[in-house]
KOLVEX-208297 format. One record per residue (C-alpha): x, y, z. Coordinates in steps of 0.2 Angstrom, whole numbers. Example, Ala and Ser with C-alpha at 12.3 -4.5 7.8 and 13.67 -1.06 7.14 Angstrom:
u; v; w
62; -22; 39
68; -5; 36
% end
This chain:
u; v; w
391; -390; 56
383; -385; 39
390; -374; 26
384; -367; 10
393; -376; -3
391; -362; -15
403; -352; -5
417; -364; -9
428; -357; -23
442; -365; -34
454; -356; -23
448; -366; -9
444; -363; 9
447; -369; 27
434; -376; 38
436; -379; 56
423; -385; 68
420; -395; 84
404; -405; 87
399; -417; 101
395; -435; 95
376; -434; 100
374; -419; 88
382; -429; 74
371; -444; 78
387; -455; 81
383; -469; 93
391; -486; 95
388; -500; 107
402; -501; 120
409; -484; 115
407; -466; 122
415; -450; 115
420; -440; 131
427; -426; 121
421; -416; 106
425; -421; 89
437; -409; 81
437; -407; 62
449; -397; 51
445; -398; 32
452; -390; 16
439; -388; 3
440; -383; -15
429; -383; -30
434; -392; -46
421; -390; -60
405; -398; -53
414; -407; -39
420; -401; -21
436; -409; -16
439; -411; 3
454; -416; 13
456; -415; 32
459; -422; 49
446; -428; 62
452; -431; 80
443; -436; 96
444; -448; 110
434; -464; 113
430; -472; 130
428; -491; 130
430; -506; 140
445; -517; 140
440; -535; 134
454; -542; 145
453; -533; 162
435; -525; 160
442; -508; 165
436; -492; 156
450; -483; 147
451; -468; 135
460; -468; 119
465; -453; 108
460; -454; 90
472; -442; 81
480; -446; 64
494; -434; 67
% end
């Protein structure tokens, strides 16, 4: 997702979007992203800077090093 940074004010704004890993050029050996990557951000302008805080959540699919079975693990900091 792209946003025009000039639209972010000192009062701030909320940005929410969902992207698939390939669109973000996220690749890693041994990992797949079976679900979209969900992003929730708060952004506010402070002088010449833009301050952002947010949460990124998704799931990864990988192979267990011990039993070699494929499993899915949620990545959600909440």
